[in-house]
C-alpha positions in Angstrom: 109.4 59.6 121.4 109.6 59.3 117.5 112.7 58.2 115.8 114.8 60.2 113.5 114.0 58.1 110.4 110.6 58.9 111.3 111.6 62.5 111.5 113.2 62.4 107.6 110.2 60.6 106.2 107.9 63.7 107.4 110.6 66.6 106.1 110.8 64.5 102.7 107.2 64.4 102.6 106.9 68.5 103.6 109.4 69.0 100.4 107.8 67.1 98.5 104.3 68.8 99.4 106.4 72.5 99.0 107.2 71.4 95.4 103.7 70.8 94.3 102.8 74.3 96.2 105.2 75.9 93.8 104.4 74.7 90.7 100.4 75.0 91.7 101.6 78.6 91.9 103.1 77.9 88.2 99.8 76.9 87.1 97.1 78.7 88.7 98.9 81.4 87.0 98.6 79.8 83.6 95.1 79.0 84.2 93.7 82.6 85.5 96.0 84.6 82.7 93.6 82.0 80.2 90.9 82.5 81.9 91.0 86.3 81.9 93.0 86.8 78.3 89.7 84.6 76.8 87.0 86.4 79.5 86.2 82.7 80.1 84.8 83.8 83.1 81.7 85.4 81.7 80.6 81.9 80.6 80.4 80.9 84.0 78.2 83.9 85.0 81.4 86.1 86.5 81.9 89.9 85.8 85.4 89.3 85.9 88.1 87.1 86.8 88.2 88.8 90.8 84.6 87.5 91.1 84.9 84.6 90.2 88.4 84.4 92.8 86.5 85.6 95.1 83.0 83.6 95.4 85.2 80.2 93.9 88.6 80.0 95.5 90.5 80.3 98.8 92.7 83.1 97.8 91.9 87.0 97.1 91.7 88.3 94.0 95.0 90.3 94.0 96.6 87.0 95.2 94.8 85.2 91.8 96.5 88.6 90.2 100.0 88.1 91.4 100.0 84.4 89.9 99.0 85.6 87.0 100.8 88.3 86.2 104.3 85.9 87.8 103.2 83.5 85.0 102.9 86.2 81.7 106.4 87.2 83.3 107.7 84.4 83.2 106.5 83.2 79.5 107.6 87.2 78.3 110.7 86.1 78.7 110.8 82.9 77.7 111.7 81.3 80.8 110.2 77.1 80.5 107.9 75.8 83.1 111.0 73.7 85.1 112.8 76.6 85.0 110.2 78.7 86.6 109.1 76.6 89.4 112.9 76.3 90.2 113.1 80.0 90.6 110.0 80.0 92.6 111.3 77.1 94.7 114.5 79.2 95.2 113.3 82.6 95.5 109.4 82.6 96.7 107.0 84.0 94.5 107.1 87.5 96.3 110.1 88.0 95.0 109.5 86.7 92.3 106.8 88.9 91.1 109.1 92.1 92.9 112.2 91.2 90.1 110.0 90.2 87.4 108.2 93.0 86.0 111.6 94.9 86.3 113.8 92.5 84.0 113.4 92.9 80.3 115.9 89.4 79.4 116.0 86.4 80.8 118.4 86.4 83.7 120.2 83.5 85.7 119.7 83.0 89.4 122.9 84.4 90.7 121.4 88.2 88.9 117.8 87.4 89.9 119.5 87.3 93.9 121.3 90.4 93.1 118.0 91.9 92.3 116.3 90.5 95.1 119.0 91.6 97.8 118.8 95.4 96.3 114.8 95.4 96.8 115.4 94.1 100.3 117.9 96.7 100.9 115.4 99.0 100.7 112.0 97.4 102.6 110.3 98.7 105.3 108.5 95.8 107.7 106.4 96.7 110.7 104.3 94.2 113.2 101.1 95.8 114.1 98.8 93.8 117.6 95.5 93.4 117.5 93.8 96.8 118.7 96.9 98.7 115.8 95.1 96.8 113.0 91.4 97.2 113.8 92.6 101.2 114.2 94.1 100.6 110.6 91.0 98.6 109.4 88.9 101.8 110.9 91.3 104.3 109.0 91.0 102.0 105.8 87.4 102.3 105.7 87.2 106.2 106.1 89.4 106.6 103.2 87.0 104.3 101.2 88.5 101.3 101.0 86.1 98.1 101.0 85.4 94.9 102.4 84.5 91.8 100.5 82.0 89.1 101.2 84.7 87.3 103.3 86.6 90.4 105.3 89.1 90.8 102.8 89.8 94.5 101.8 89.8 94.8 98.2 91.5 98.4 97.9 93.5 98.8 101.1 96.7 99.7 99.0 95.3 102.9 97.6 93.6 103.7 101.0 96.8 102.5 103.2 98.7 105.8 100.7 96.2 107.8 101.0 96.9 107.9 105.1 100.4 108.0 104.1 100.0 111.6 101.8 97.7 112.5 104.7 100.6 112.2 107.1 103.3 113.7 105.0 101.0 116.5 104.3 100.7 117.0 108.4 104.3 117.2 108.8 105.6 119.2 105.5 106.8 116.4 104.2 107.8 114.2 107.4 106.0 112.0 108.3 103.6 112.2 111.2 101.6 109.3 111.8 98.2 110.0 114.2 95.7 108.1 115.3 92.3 108.3 113.2 89.4 108.3 115.8 
């Protein structure tokens, strides 16, 4: 059995890697933003930054877009890199991507936490089993969602909203989700 000292060393390393990951979000956002702004992807024979990301990186173009948007919002609001990284570490990329577009001035950690709490109170999360996920993918495809070569859906949000609109129209404004066959 391992001792407590070994467990502490592993935790220290994990914390170190977590910080590096958060800092990488910021740095990737900076690079993607620069490449988009200067259309540098064209110099690499790509038609778009999304195409470059799809072919060269392990994350989706939408994730790359989040990195770039997050970076641009931090810059717009005059956060320094160390401040931005600290906020990303404290609140996470998803929450910061939700909060940053909706603020007009640099705010502190407590105000950001209040904004996140307000957002979280209005979110609905759900879990699908494998068959339900397959059924959703089938329905999304029927509504125009396109899959990339990597198997990810490129415009699933729009197709999902089309499904919701159809369900709402079916029930006179009340959701009545039905399986699409």
